[in-house]
VOLOTI-904906 format. One record per residue (C-alpha): residue number from 0; residue in one letter; x, z, y. Coordinates in nm, 3 decimals, decimal comma. Layout:
{resi:NUM resn:A px:X pz:Z py:Y}
...
***
This chain:
{resi:0 resn:M px:-0,581 pz:-1,344 py:3,495}
{resi:1 resn:P px:-0,357 pz:-1,047 py:3,604}
{resi:2 resn:E px:-0,645 pz:-0,808 py:3,529}
{resi:3 resn:R px:-0,691 pz:-0,955 py:3,179}
{resi:4 resn:F px:-0,319 pz:-0,935 py:3,111}
{resi:5 resn:S px:-0,313 pz:-0,575 py:3,229}
{resi:6 resn:A px:-0,608 pz:-0,494 py:3,003}
{resi:7 resn:F px:-0,439 pz:-0,675 py:2,713}
{resi:8 resn:H px:-0,118 pz:-0,477 py:2,767}
{resi:9 resn:T px:-0,306 pz:-0,147 py:2,789}
{resi:10 resn:I px:-0,506 pz:-0,205 py:2,470}
{resi:11 resn:F px:-0,207 pz:-0,342 py:2,276}
{resi:12 resn:T px:0,037 pz:-0,063 py:2,367}
{resi:13 resn:G px:-0,232 pz:0,203 py:2,329}
{resi:14 resn:I px:-0,304 pz:0,101 py:1,969}
{resi:15 resn:L px:0,066 pz:0,081 py:1,881}
{resi:16 resn:L px:0,167 pz:0,412 py:2,036}
{resi:17 resn:Q px:-0,112 pz:0,599 py:1,860}
{resi:18 resn:A px:-0,084 pz:0,421 py:1,525}
{resi:19 resn:L px:0,293 pz:0,412 py:1,474}
{resi:20 resn:P px:0,335 pz:0,788 py:1,403}
{resi:21 resn:F px:0,074 pz:0,770 py:1,125}
{resi:22 resn:L px:0,231 pz:0,453 py:0,991}
{resi:23 resn:L px:0,574 pz:0,616 py:0,981}
{resi:24 resn:L px:0,443 pz:0,931 py:0,815}
{resi:25 resn:G px:0,254 pz:0,724 py:0,560}
{resi:26 resn:A px:0,562 pz:0,515 py:0,483}
{resi:27 resn:L px:0,770 pz:0,832 py:0,442}
{resi:28 resn:L px:0,526 pz:0,998 py:0,198}
{resi:29 resn:S px:0,474 pz:0,677 py:0,004}
{resi:30 resn:S px:0,849 pz:0,622 py:-0,024}
{resi:31 resn:A px:0,905 pz:0,983 py:-0,131}
{resi:32 resn:L px:0,654 pz:0,929 py:-0,410}
{resi:33 resn:R px:0,827 pz:0,613 py:-0,527}
{resi:34 resn:V px:1,175 pz:0,773 py:-0,512}
{resi:35 resn:F px:1,120 pz:1,124 py:-0,647}
{resi:36 resn:V px:0,834 pz:1,060 py:-0,890}
{resi:37 resn:S px:0,899 pz:0,806 py:-1,163}
{resi:38 resn:D px:0,638 pz:0,552 py:-1,270}
{resi:39 resn:S px:0,638 pz:0,702 py:-1,620}
{resi:40 resn:T px:0,536 pz:1,040 py:-1,475}
{resi:41 resn:L px:0,243 pz:0,885 py:-1,291}
{resi:42 resn:I px:0,137 pz:0,684 py:-1,594}
{resi:43 resn:K px:0,120 pz:0,999 py:-1,806}
{resi:44 resn:L px:-0,150 pz:1,128 py:-1,571}
{resi:45 resn:F px:-0,390 pz:0,850 py:-1,673}
{resi:46 resn:P px:-0,570 pz:0,942 py:-1,997}
{resi:47 resn:K px:-0,675 pz:0,677 py:-2,245}
{resi:48 resn:K px:-1,042 pz:0,779 py:-2,225}
{resi:49 resn:Y px:-1,235 pz:0,584 py:-1,965}
{resi:50 resn:G px:-1,426 pz:0,882 py:-1,823}
{resi:51 resn:I px:-1,124 pz:1,095 py:-1,742}
{resi:52 resn:G px:-0,922 pz:0,784 py:-1,664}
{resi:53 resn:F px:-1,163 pz:0,673 py:-1,391}
{resi:54 resn:A px:-1,178 pz:1,024 py:-1,246}
{resi:55 resn:T px:-0,799 pz:1,032 py:-1,233}
{resi:56 resn:A px:-0,783 pz:0,686 py:-1,076}
{resi:57 resn:V px:-1,028 pz:0,787 py:-0,801}
{resi:58 resn:F px:-0,860 pz:1,115 py:-0,699}
{resi:59 resn:A px:-0,492 pz:1,060 py:-0,786}
{resi:60 resn:G px:-0,423 pz:0,900 py:-0,448}
{resi:61 resn:F px:-0,480 pz:1,232 py:-0,272}
{resi:62 resn:F px:-0,197 pz:1,404 py:-0,460}
{resi:63 resn:F px:0,023 pz:1,093 py:-0,476}
{resi:64 resn:P px:-0,037 pz:0,930 py:-0,136}
{resi:65 resn:V px:0,026 pz:0,557 py:-0,123}
{resi:66 resn:C px:-0,105 pz:0,288 py:0,107}
{resi:67 resn:E px:-0,225 pz:-0,050 py:-0,017}
{resi:68 resn:C px:0,126 pz:-0,193 py:0,028}
{resi:69 resn:A px:0,250 pz:0,027 py:-0,259}
{resi:70 resn:A px:-0,075 pz:0,051 py:-0,456}
{resi:71 resn:V px:-0,055 pz:-0,305 py:-0,591}
{resi:72 resn:P px:0,302 pz:-0,275 py:-0,732}
{resi:73 resn:L px:0,209 pz:0,063 py:-0,878}
{resi:74 resn:M px:-0,100 pz:-0,086 py:-1,039}
{resi:75 resn:R px:0,126 pz:-0,348 py:-1,195}
{resi:76 resn:S px:0,337 pz:-0,073 py:-1,351}
{resi:77 resn:L px:0,027 pz:0,104 py:-1,481}
{resi:78 resn:I px:-0,098 pz:-0,208 py:-1,657}
{resi:79 resn:K px:0,246 pz:-0,283 py:-1,802}
{resi:80 resn:K px:0,255 pz:0,068 py:-1,952}
{resi:81 resn:G px:-0,084 pz:0,029 py:-2,119}
{resi:82 resn:V px:-0,333 pz:0,165 py:-1,866}
{resi:83 resn:D px:-0,657 pz:-0,033 py:-1,888}
{resi:84 resn:M px:-0,707 pz:-0,289 py:-1,614}
{resi:85 resn:P px:-1,039 pz:-0,148 py:-1,479}
{resi:86 resn:V px:-0,880 pz:0,197 py:-1,436}
{resi:87 resn:A px:-0,570 pz:0,051 py:-1,271}
{resi:88 resn:V px:-0,777 pz:-0,159 py:-1,030}
{resi:89 resn:T px:-0,988 pz:0,146 py:-0,943}
{resi:90 resn:F px:-0,669 pz:0,332 py:-0,854}
{resi:91 resn:M px:-0,552 pz:0,038 py:-0,641}
{resi:92 resn:L px:-0,880 pz:0,034 py:-0,447}
{resi:93 resn:A px:-0,930 pz:0,410 py:-0,406}
{resi:94 resn:S px:-0,576 pz:0,540 py:-0,344}
{resi:95 resn:P px:-0,531 pz:0,400 py:0,011}
{resi:96 resn:L px:-0,864 pz:0,551 py:0,117}
{resi:97 resn:I px:-0,809 pz:0,899 py:-0,023}
{resi:98 resn:N px:-0,455 pz:0,908 py:0,112}
{resi:99 resn:P px:-0,433 pz:1,226 py:0,327}
{resi:100 resn:I px:-0,261 pz:1,034 py:0,607}
{resi:101 resn:S px:-0,546 pz:0,783 py:0,615}
{resi:102 resn:I px:-0,794 pz:1,069 py:0,639}
{resi:103 resn:L px:-0,599 pz:1,237 py:0,921}
{resi:104 resn:S px:-0,559 pz:0,911 py:1,115}
{resi:105 resn:T px:-0,934 pz:0,847 py:1,088}
{resi:106 resn:L px:-1,012 pz:1,197 py:1,216}
{resi:107 resn:Y px:-0,768 pz:1,139 py:1,503}
{resi:108 resn:A px:-0,918 pz:0,799 py:1,586}
{resi:109 resn:F px:-1,276 pz:0,930 py:1,594}
{resi:110 resn:P px:-1,257 pz:1,282 py:1,741}
{resi:111 resn:Q px:-1,623 pz:1,264 py:1,851}
{resi:112 resn:Q px:-1,732 pz:1,129 py:1,512}
{resi:113 resn:P px:-1,553 pz:1,334 py:1,244}
{resi:114 resn:M px:-1,811 pz:1,216 py:0,992}
{resi:115 resn:A px:-1,648 pz:0,871 py:1,015}
{resi:116 resn:A px:-1,366 pz:0,997 py:0,793}
{resi:117 resn:F px:-1,617 pz:1,152 py:0,554}
{resi:118 resn:Y px:-1,826 pz:0,835 py:0,524}
{resi:119 resn:R px:-1,515 pz:0,620 py:0,491}
{resi:120 resn:L px:-1,393 pz:0,835 py:0,205}
{resi:121 resn:C px:-1,727 pz:0,865 py:0,027}
{resi:122 resn:F px:-1,825 pz:0,500 py:0,064}
{resi:123 resn:G px:-1,478 pz:0,385 py:-0,040}
{resi:124 resn:L px:-1,458 pz:0,600 py:-0,353}
{resi:125 resn:I px:-1,810 pz:0,511 py:-0,465}
{resi:126 resn:I px:-1,750 pz:0,138 py:-0,418}
{resi:127 resn:S px:-1,408 pz:0,158 py:-0,586}
{resi:128 resn:L px:-1,557 pz:0,331 py:-0,889}
{resi:129 resn:G px:-1,845 pz:0,083 py:-0,902}
{resi:130 resn:I px:-1,608 pz:-0,215 py:-0,900}
{resi:131 resn:G px:-1,394 pz:-0,054 py:-1,171}
{resi:132 resn:L px:-1,699 pz:0,004 py:-1,391}
{resi:133 resn:L px:-1,808 pz:-0,358 py:-1,348}
{resi:134 resn:L px:-1,463 pz:-0,474 py:-1,459}
{resi:135 resn:L px:-1,523 pz:-0,307 py:-1,796}
{resi:136 resn:F px:-1,730 pz:-0,614 py:-1,881}
{resi:137 resn:Y px:-1,450 pz:-0,856 py:-1,790}
{resi:138 resn:P px:-1,286 pz:-1,025 py:-2,096}
{resi:139 resn:K px:-0,956 pz:-0,866 py:-2,191}
{resi:140 resn:E px:-0,630 pz:-1,060 py:-2,202}
{resi:141 resn:K px:-0,770 pz:-1,328 py:-1,973}
{resi:142 resn:Y px:-0,655 pz:-1,200 py:-1,638}
{resi:143 resn:L px:-0,275 pz:-1,158 py:-1,659}
{resi:144 resn:R px:-0,035 pz:-1,432 py:-1,565}
{resi:145 resn:D px:0,144 pz:-1,600 py:-1,854}
{resi:146 resn:D px:0,480 pz:-1,474 py:-1,725}
{resi:147 resn:F px:0,352 pz:-1,121 py:-1,664}
{resi:148 resn:G px:0,519 pz:-0,969 py:-1,969}
{resi:149 resn:S px:0,858 pz:-1,111 py:-1,882}
{resi:150 resn:Y px:0,850 pz:-0,991 py:-1,525}
{resi:151 resn:Q px:1,015 pz:-0,653 py:-1,485}
{resi:152 resn:P px:1,061 pz:-0,534 py:-1,128}
{resi:153 resn:E px:1,371 pz:-0,325 py:-1,068}
{resi:154 resn:T px:1,302 pz:0,044 py:-1,018}
{resi:155 resn:L px:1,514 pz:0,312 py:-0,860}
{resi:156 resn:Q px:1,602 pz:0,455 py:-1,201}
{resi:157 resn:N px:1,712 pz:0,111 py:-1,322}
{resi:158 resn:R px:1,924 pz:0,059 py:-1,013}
{resi:159 resn:Q px:2,092 pz:0,397 py:-1,062}
{resi:160 resn:L px:2,152 pz:0,328 py:-1,432}
{resi:161 resn:N px:2,288 pz:-0,019 py:-1,361}
{resi:162 resn:T px:2,519 pz:0,118 py:-1,094}
{resi:163 resn:V px:2,660 pz:0,382 py:-1,329}
{resi:164 resn:N px:2,700 pz:0,130 py:-1,611}
{resi:165 resn:R px:2,884 pz:-0,113 py:-1,388}
{resi:166 resn:L px:3,116 pz:0,161 py:-1,265}
{resi:167 resn:Q px:3,185 pz:0,273 py:-1,621}
{resi:168 resn:Y px:3,249 pz:-0,084 py:-1,732}
{resi:169 resn:Y px:3,493 pz:-0,156 py:-1,451}
{resi:170 resn:T px:3,661 pz:0,182 py:-1,494}
{resi:171 resn:E px:3,715 pz:0,137 py:-1,867}
{resi:172 resn:S px:3,834 pz:-0,218 py:-1,816}
{resi:173 resn:A px:4,079 pz:-0,108 py:-1,551}
{resi:174 resn:A px:4,200 pz:0,179 py:-1,768}
{resi:175 resn:D px:4,264 pz:-0,055 py:-2,061}
{resi:176 resn:A px:4,447 pz:-0,292 py:-1,834}
{resi:177 resn:T px:4,662 pz:-0,006 py:-1,705}
{resi:178 resn:V px:4,754 pz:0,105 py:-2,057}
{resi:179 resn:M px:4,847 pz:-0,249 py:-2,160}
{resi:180 resn:S px:5,039 pz:-0,315 py:-1,844}
{resi:181 resn:A px:5,372 pz:-0,139 py:-1,833}
{resi:182 resn:E px:5,452 pz:-0,248 py:-1,484}
{resi:183 resn:G px:5,143 pz:-0,104 py:-1,309}
{resi:184 resn:S px:5,178 pz:-0,269 py:-0,974}
{resi:185 resn:R px:5,065 pz:-0,093 py:-0,662}
{resi:186 resn:R px:4,759 pz:-0,314 py:-0,637}
{resi:187 resn:T px:4,650 pz:-0,219 py:-0,987}
{resi:188 resn:L px:4,717 pz:0,148 py:-0,916}
{resi:189 resn:Q px:4,508 pz:0,134 py:-0,601}
{resi:190 resn:A px:4,228 pz:-0,041 py:-0,787}
{resi:191 resn:V px:4,234 pz:0,222 py:-1,062}
{resi:192 resn:M px:4,230 pz:0,501 py:-0,807}
{resi:193 resn:H px:3,939 pz:0,337 py:-0,626}
{resi:194 resn:I px:3,742 pz:0,286 py:-0,946}
{resi:195 resn:A px:3,821 pz:0,636 py:-1,066}
{resi:196 resn:A px:3,690 pz:0,772 py:-0,738}
{resi:197 resn:G px:3,378 pz:0,560 py:-0,781}
{resi:198 resn:R px:3,333 pz:0,688 py:-1,134}
{resi:199 resn:T px:3,369 pz:1,047 py:-1,015}
{resi:200 resn:A px:3,115 pz:0,986 py:-0,740}
{resi:201 resn:A px:2,876 pz:0,828 py:-0,990}
{resi:202 resn:K px:2,858 pz:1,132 py:-1,216}
{resi:203 resn:S px:2,503 pz:1,249 py:-1,260}
{resi:204 resn:D px:2,549 pz:1,583 py:-1,088}
{resi:205 resn:R px:2,261 pz:1,705 py:-0,879}
{resi:206 resn:H px:2,437 pz:1,676 py:-0,546}
{resi:207 resn:S px:2,531 pz:1,310 py:-0,573}
{resi:208 resn:E px:2,195 pz:1,222 py:-0,725}
{resi:209 resn:L px:2,016 pz:1,393 py:-0,437}
{resi:210 resn:L px:2,229 pz:1,208 py:-0,183}
{resi:211 resn:L px:2,156 pz:0,880 py:-0,357}
{resi:212 resn:K px:1,784 pz:0,950 py:-0,360}
{resi:213 resn:M px:1,784 pz:1,055 py:0,006}
{resi:214 resn:H px:1,963 pz:0,733 py:0,098}
{resi:215 resn:T px:1,715 pz:0,533 py:-0,109}
{resi:216 resn:L px:1,428 pz:0,724 py:0,053}
{resi:217 resn:L px:1,555 pz:0,632 py:0,398}
{resi:218 resn:M px:1,604 pz:0,266 py:0,309}
{resi:219 resn:H px:1,266 pz:0,243 py:0,136}
{resi:220 resn:T px:1,090 pz:0,413 py:0,428}
{resi:221 resn:C px:1,250 pz:0,176 py:0,679}
{resi:222 resn:S px:1,161 pz:-0,126 py:0,468}
{resi:223 resn:E px:0,800 pz:-0,022 py:0,420}
{resi:224 resn:F px:0,763 pz:0,085 py:0,783}
{resi:225 resn:F px:0,888 pz:-0,245 py:0,922}
{resi:226 resn:T px:0,694 pz:-0,449 py:0,667}
{resi:227 resn:A px:0,367 pz:-0,275 py:0,749}
{resi:228 resn:G px:0,461 pz:-0,265 py:1,115}
{resi:229 resn:H px:0,452 pz:-0,644 py:1,133}
{resi:230 resn:F px:0,087 pz:-0,643 py:1,032}
{resi:231 resn:L px:0,009 pz:-0,358 py:1,271}
{resi:232 resn:I px:0,161 pz:-0,551 py:1,562}
{resi:233 resn:I px:-0,032 pz:-0,864 py:1,465}
{resi:234 resn:G px:-0,353 pz:-0,668 py:1,427}
{resi:235 resn:A px:-0,307 pz:-0,487 py:1,759}
{resi:236 resn:C px:-0,227 pz:-0,816 py:1,931}
{resi:237 resn:I px:-0,533 pz:-0,995 py:1,793}
{resi:238 resn:T px:-0,750 pz:-0,694 py:1,872}
{resi:239 resn:A px:-0,632 pz:-0,685 py:2,232}
{resi:240 resn:L px:-0,678 pz:-1,061 py:2,259}
{resi:241 resn:I px:-1,035 pz:-1,042 py:2,126}
{resi:242 resn:R px:-1,117 pz:-0,751 py:2,353}
{resi:243 resn:T px:-0,996 pz:-0,934 py:2,664}
{resi:244 resn:A px:-1,066 pz:-1,302 py:2,591}
{resi:245 resn:V px:-1,397 pz:-1,302 py:2,401}
{resi:246 resn:P px:-1,701 pz:-1,273 py:2,628}
{resi:247 resn:Q px:-1,911 pz:-0,960 py:2,606}
{resi:248 resn:S px:-2,214 pz:-1,176 py:2,532}
{resi:249 resn:F px:-2,062 pz:-1,274 py:2,196}
{resi:250 resn:F px:-2,034 pz:-0,911 py:2,089}
{resi:251 resn:A px:-2,384 pz:-0,842 py:2,211}
{resi:252 resn:M px:-2,519 pz:-1,134 py:2,007}
{resi:253 resn:A px:-2,321 pz:-1,041 py:1,695}
{resi:254 resn:S px:-2,420 pz:-0,675 py:1,710}
{resi:255 resn:R px:-2,791 pz:-0,759 py:1,709}
{resi:256 resn:N px:-2,777 pz:-0,839 py:1,340}
{resi:257 resn:T px:-2,631 pz:-0,565 py:1,122}
{resi:258 resn:G px:-2,532 pz:-0,801 py:0,843}
{resi:259 resn:T px:-2,353 pz:-1,040 py:1,077}
{resi:260 resn:S px:-2,159 pz:-0,764 py:1,250}
{resi:261 resn:L px:-2,063 pz:-0,611 py:0,914}
{resi:262 resn:L px:-1,934 pz:-0,945 py:0,783}
{resi:263 resn:L px:-1,745 pz:-1,008 py:1,106}
{resi:264 resn:M px:-1,567 pz:-0,671 py:1,095}
{resi:265 resn:M px:-1,483 pz:-0,723 py:0,726}
{resi:266 resn:L px:-1,331 pz:-1,058 py:0,823}
{resi:267 resn:F px:-1,128 pz:-0,888 py:1,096}
{resi:268 resn:A px:-1,003 pz:-0,632 py:0,842}
{resi:269 resn:F px:-0,898 pz:-0,910 py:0,602}
{resi:270 resn:V px:-0,711 pz:-1,106 py:0,869}
{resi:271 resn:F px:-0,551 pz:-0,813 py:1,051}
{resi:272 resn:S px:-0,412 pz:-0,668 py:0,723}
{resi:273 resn:A px:-0,335 pz:-0,337 py:0,893}
{resi:274 resn:C px:-0,208 pz:-0,046 py:0,685}
{resi:275 resn:S px:-0,471 pz:0,208 py:0,583}
{resi:276 resn:T px:-0,274 pz:0,484 py:0,756}
{resi:277 resn:S px:-0,315 pz:0,319 py:1,096}
{resi:278 resn:D px:-0,612 pz:0,080 py:1,081}
{resi:279 resn:A px:-0,856 pz:0,342 py:1,213}
{resi:280 resn:L px:-0,703 pz:0,307 py:1,561}
{resi:281 resn:I px:-0,782 pz:-0,066 py:1,554}
{resi:282 resn:A px:-1,135 pz:-0,001 py:1,429}
{resi:283 resn:R px:-1,196 pz:0,248 py:1,710}
{resi:284 resn:S px:-1,129 pz:-0,020 py:1,972}
{resi:285 resn:F px:-1,437 pz:-0,208 py:1,845}
{resi:286 resn:S px:-1,664 pz:0,097 py:1,824}
{resi:287 resn:A px:-1,821 pz:0,028 py:2,164}
{resi:288 resn:R px:-1,905 pz:-0,331 py:2,069}
{resi:289 resn:F px:-2,027 pz:-0,306 py:1,709}
{resi:290 resn:P px:-2,261 pz:-0,067 py:1,525}
{resi:291 resn:F px:-2,113 pz:0,212 py:1,315}
{resi:292 resn:I px:-2,194 pz:0,036 py:0,987}
{resi:293 resn:A px:-1,972 pz:-0,256 py:1,092}
{resi:294 resn:I px:-1,689 pz:-0,016 py:1,178}
{resi:295 resn:L px:-1,726 pz:0,133 py:0,830}
{resi:296 resn:G px:-1,696 pz:-0,218 py:0,688}
{resi:297 resn:F px:-1,359 pz:-0,251 py:0,859}
{resi:298 resn:L px:-1,242 pz:0,092 py:0,746}
{resi:299 resn:V px:-1,351 pz:0,060 py:0,383}
{resi:300 resn:Y px:-1,295 pz:-0,308 py:0,306}
{resi:301 resn:G px:-0,957 pz:-0,346 py:0,478}
{resi:302 resn:P px:-0,758 pz:-0,113 py:0,247}
{resi:303 resn:M px:-0,911 pz:-0,282 py:-0,059}
{resi:304 resn:M px:-0,857 pz:-0,646 py:0,028}
{resi:305 resn:D px:-0,659 pz:-0,826 py:0,295}
{resi:306 resn:I px:-0,409 pz:-1,109 py:0,319}
{resi:307 resn:K px:-0,107 pz:-0,914 py:0,196}
{resi:308 resn:N px:-0,301 pz:-0,764 py:-0,097}
{resi:309 resn:L px:-0,422 pz:-1,109 py:-0,194}
{resi:310 resn:A px:-0,067 pz:-1,246 py:-0,192}
{resi:311 resn:M px:0,060 pz:-0,961 py:-0,410}
{resi:312 resn:L px:-0,229 pz:-0,992 py:-0,655}
{resi:313 resn:L px:-0,149 pz:-1,360 py:-0,707}
{resi:314 resn:T px:0,194 pz:-1,258 py:-0,841}
{resi:315 resn:L px:0,029 pz:-1,038 py:-1,104}
{resi:316 resn:F px:-0,299 pz:-1,195 py:-1,211}
{resi:317 resn:K px:-0,419 pz:-1,544 py:-1,284}
{resi:318 resn:K px:-0,557 pz:-1,729 py:-0,985}
{resi:319 resn:R px:-0,910 pz:-1,747 py:-1,128}
{resi:320 resn:F px:-0,922 pz:-1,371 py:-1,180}
{resi:321 resn:V px:-0,786 pz:-1,302 py:-0,830}
{resi:322 resn:I px:-1,058 pz:-1,521 py:-0,681}
{resi:323 resn:E px:-1,325 pz:-1,347 py:-0,887}
{resi:324 resn:L px:-1,184 pz:-1,002 py:-0,805}
{resi:325 resn:T px:-1,173 pz:-1,087 py:-0,433}
{resi:326 resn:A px:-1,533 pz:-1,204 py:-0,445}
{resi:327 resn:L px:-1,636 pz:-0,891 py:-0,636}
{resi:328 resn:I px:-1,464 pz:-0,661 py:-0,386}
{resi:329 resn:T px:-1,612 pz:-0,848 py:-0,089}
{resi:330 resn:V px:-1,968 pz:-0,864 py:-0,223}
{resi:331 resn:G px:-1,942 pz:-0,509 py:-0,357}
{resi:332 resn:N px:-1,837 pz:-0,379 py:-0,017}
{resi:333 resn:F px:-2,109 pz:-0,568 py:0,170}
{resi:334 resn:I px:-2,386 pz:-0,456 py:-0,064}
{resi:335 resn:G px:-2,246 pz:-0,106 py:-0,113}
{resi:336 resn:I px:-2,194 pz:-0,031 py:0,256}
{resi:337 resn:S px:-2,533 pz:-0,177 py:0,347}
{resi:338 resn:L px:-2,712 pz:0,021 py:0,076}
{resi:339 resn:L px:-2,528 pz:0,348 py:0,133}
{resi:340 resn:S px:-2,572 pz:0,321 py:0,508}
{resi:341 resn:Y px:-2,946 pz:0,268 py:0,461}
{resi:342 resn:L px:-2,967 pz:0,575 py:0,236}
{resi:343 resn:L px:-2,733 pz:0,810 py:0,418}
{resi:344 resn:L px:-2,711 pz:0,706 py:0,783}
***
């Protein structure tokens, strides 16, 4: 028992210590994108034509790095602004895989197998594009929730505008009250001075706006880091538990059949729900027990579909469509990875 606990502790802490820097860097870049680049700017990059639209959806994630935690809300904004659903879904599937941090973390996790990052990227982009093309045949206007149009998530620009409007409202109200009141008690004077200071601070000069955005960047990074960190800790814990508690004979039996091992690693990816910027470290811990094709299943399928993605999709799409999309992504990954591995590996 002490030996197993020591092995569990070593595996668990090893995964965390190596994955956390990539997770933090990914959260920082993703938050910077959300804070300094408006949704309208991103939406303008997606042409109306399907050909260019799909090409943009596949490669946009490299220049605007987001993990799957931010890809789903961004896809929601794209659809709300008129981007076709197949193009938006393609962006959601491809962007976490082509994220530069995800590529770097994969290269770091597999220093003896640098082609792992290449195959992860190629397989992921091809499968993402294939799923997007298949969605062209899905009936329009039958996938959004009935309350989708009325749901408007608050953006940074809206929060800034609302803050300024509230300050202006309270300032003007206080000023009118001061004019009407001849007495002007000390409490009223202090309130006016406080509101006037707030109004001055809320002016849209570059310095105050930059400070506001930097503060928002910090808060958003912390929120995304700790949210994704929960799943990383759970994934690292389950990985260490499997490595130490499951007999070696089980892995030997599962690895005999390529299809079984691929399905098992895809299931692990779905349950672990690790962020795409750090999941390669978890996948590496299974590399000695499963064939490379199964490891690719973990690396490619995980960023496209896991528990947290499924929960977020249910807030956007109808349940039937989410089930069908989940099945399409799962079957598409299994067939695509199996076929591409047979042709290329």
